[in-house]
N, C-alpha and C positions, 0 to 999 in steps of 0.2 A: 504494500500500500504506500503510495507516495505521500510526502508531507503535504499538508493542506494549508489553506489560508488561515485557518484557525490556529494551526501550529505556529505560523509566522506571527500572528497576533499575540499569542501567549508569550512567545519568546521575546518579542519587542518590548513587552512590559516588565520583564524581569529586572529588578534593580542591579543585580550582579552583572548581567549582560549589558545593561545600559552603561554601567561604569566602565566596563572594558571597551565598549564602543567609544565612549568619551575619551578614554586614554588614546585610542587609535586615531581619533579625529584630531586630537592635539598634536600627536606625533606627525601625522600627515601634513597638518597645517604648518608646522615648523619646517618640514622638508620643502614645502612649496615656497616658503619665504626665501629659501636658498637656491631656487631654480634660476637658470639663466633666462633673463627676459628676451634674449635674442633667439633662443632655440625652442622654447616651449610655447606652443600655441595657447592663446588666451591667458598668457602669464599675468597680465595686468588684472584681469578679472579674477583669476585664481588667487592672486596675492591679496586683493581687496577682500575677497571672501574669507581667506585664511586669517587675515587680521581680525575680522569680525568674530570668527570662531575662537581665536585665541583670547580675545578680550571678553568673551561671554560664552564659554563652552556649554553652560547649562541651558542656554537658550536654544542651542542647536542639537543637543544630544538625543532628544526624542525623534527628531527628523532623521538623523543618521541611524538610530536604532531601528526605526521602521523600515528604512531602505535595506540596511545590512541584514535584517532578519529574513528578508526575501532572497538573499543571495543563495545560489544553489549549494555551494560548499558549506556555508554556515548552517542552513536548515538541515542539510544532510547530516552534518555532525550532531546537531541537537536532537534529531529524531532517529539516530542510528540508521541512516539511509531509509527513512520512512517506515521503520518497524515499530517505533514508539510514538504514541500520540502524546503531545504535550498537554499537561494540565497544571493547574495551580499547585498541586501537590508534588509534581516531579520536575517542574521547570528549572528550578535552581540547580538540581543535580544534572539535568540534561544540558543546560546552558554551559555548565563547566566543561562539557565535552567538546565544545566548539574551540578550535585551535585559534591561538592569537594570530597566526599567519592568515587564516581564513578571514578573520575580522578585519585585519589590516588591509588585506587585498580588496575586500568589499568596500571599505571606506575609500580607499584610493581609487578604485574603479568607478565609484559613484560621484566623486567630487565634482566633476565638470557638469553634472546634471543639476547641480544645486545653486548655480548662479546664472544670472541673465547675461547672455552675450550681446555685444553691441549690434545694432541693425546695420546691415550692409548698405 
């Protein structure tokens, strides 16, 4: 049985998971601040968003947690490849199975979808 939207919803609300996502978004934002503006597309927009995230991470953590919980690797880890249904009773234990690498990759991969690009 594949993971469901319900599983993603339950995972996205777990405080431990949210805290780990918050840490990953701060790390990614710090990395973005060090990017080369000459070689990274949308660097200016990425940097502006990164500064906002760094200045107020709690404002952004729910948005990132919602997105990250839907990442295929993340939800597969949490649901043991779709074999465990997430509930309020087991979500903390299951969320602990999600690797830091999967969370970090999901944050990094979703970053550009969270800011507005300039009109051409």
